[in-house]
C-alpha positions, -999 to +999 in steps of 0.1 A: -478+279+484-456+300+507-465+316+540-462+351+524-489+342+498-511+326+525-510+359+545-515+382+515-539+362+492-553+333+511-575+322+481-546+323+456-548+293+433-511+291+424-513+308+389-492+340+387-513+371+390-511+394+359-510+432+360-546+434+348-558+410+376-539+430+402-554+463+388-589+448+391-582+435+426-570+469+437-599+488+420-625+465+436-610+467+471-632+487+496-609+517+494-608+515+456-646+513+453-650+543+477-626+564+457-642+554+424-676+565+438-662+598+450-645+603+417-678+597+399-695+622+422-669+648+414-674+643+377-712+644+381-713+676+400-681+691+384-669+701+418-634+715+415-624+714+452-639+680+457-619+667+428-587+681+444-595+664+477-602+631+459-570+634+440-551+637+473-569+606+485-560+587+454-524+597+458-525+585+494-540+552+484-514+546+457-486+556+480-498+531+506-498+504+480-463+511+468-443+527+495-458+516+529-443+481+531-416+483+558-414+445+560-410+439+523-438+413+522-454+428+491-421+425+471-418+389+483-454+381+473-448+396+439-417+374+435-438+344+444-465+354+419-495+358+442-495+396+439-491+412+405-474+445+396-495+476+404-482+495+375-513+493+354-535+504+383-512+533+391-513+544+354-551+542+354-554+562+386-530+589+371-552+591+340-584+593+361-569+621+382-557+641+352-591+638+336-609+647+368-589+679+373-592+689+336-630+682+336-637+701+368-617+731+358-640+761+352-647+764+315-636+801+313-601+790+325-599+763+297-610+788+270-581+812+275 
């Protein structure tokens, strides 16, 4: 196990991480769980402006995962196999955000 994997995933067992495993790891991180809870609240109360704020938070979280790596350690860890591709997670977040905006849009706007 390399030093990169020891830093990023200390409990990694040496088996390459799949996209599904990475998506589950990102969704069950503290930030992911908070955003999922806020998303469920926006769905529950059909709050349009709250959904917009939550969408911006989701975009910020995904951006931090994909673009905020000035040292390149995430790419190295992906090459080693201890971190999977976040593509499935990003697609799921996009679908959630599209659904959240559509669902919280006032019904008279959808009818026309």
